[in-house]
N, C-alpha and C positions, 0 to 999 in steps of 0.2 A: 328477142331471146330465142335461140333454137330449141326445138323439142328434143328430148332425150330419145335415143334409139331404143326401140323395143325389139327383143329377139323374135325371130320368126319361129314357127313350129319346128322347122328342120334344125335351126340353130339350137333351140332348147333341147331337142332330142339328142343332138350331138353332145351338148354340154353335160346332160344327165348321164350319157354313156361314159364320158371321160370321168365324171365323178364316181360312177359305179366301179371303175377299175382302180381306184386309189384307196389309200387308208382313210378310215373314218367316213366311209361312203354314206352311211345313213345320216350322220350328223350334218355333213356337207350338203346332202340332197335337201334336208329339211331347211337349212339356212337359205339355199337358193330358192326353194319353193315359197318360203315366207317372203322373200324379197320380190319374187316375180309375181306370185298370185295375190299376195295380201298387201303388197306395196310397203312393207316395213323397211326402215332404214337400217344400216349396219349396226349402229349403236343401240337401236331398239331390239334387234335380234340378239345381240350380245347381252343385253340386260334382262332378257326374259328369264323367268323362273318357272319351275314346274307347275306351281299353282296358278300361273298365268294361262297355261294351256291345257290343264287337266281339270276335270270335274272332281268333286269330292269322292266319287266312287272309283276314280282312277281312269275313267274313259277320257278320250280326247274331246275337248269342247269345240263347238262350232263358232266360238267368238273368243278373240284374244284381247285381254285388257292390257293396254299400254299404260304403265305407271307414269305419271307426270315427271317423275325424277329422271326417267330415261328418254322421254319424248322431246322432240325438237320444240323449242320455245316454252318448255315446261307445261305443256297442255296435254293431259292424258286423253285417251280415246279408246273406243272399242272398235276392233276390226273383225268383221265377219269373214269366216273362212269356209269355202266350199270344199268339204272333205272328200267329195267324189273325185276331184281333180288331183288329189295328192296320191 
């Protein structure tokens, strides 16, 4: 089985520039970053809720809890996010 292509730094920079020039830029950038940096699948990103990514004080958490209901195979997990790259 072939390995999936990973975007180069230049390709990622270009993608983010295109996203920034379009409607809903912040939302779309977040979705791309969740996919690229955290390895989340489309269905997982779409199924995220605010309490999955925010602490009780409203700050952004450094770990995202993937509910088993939205995860592939019905197995939940915790994904650690490096907030300095976002």
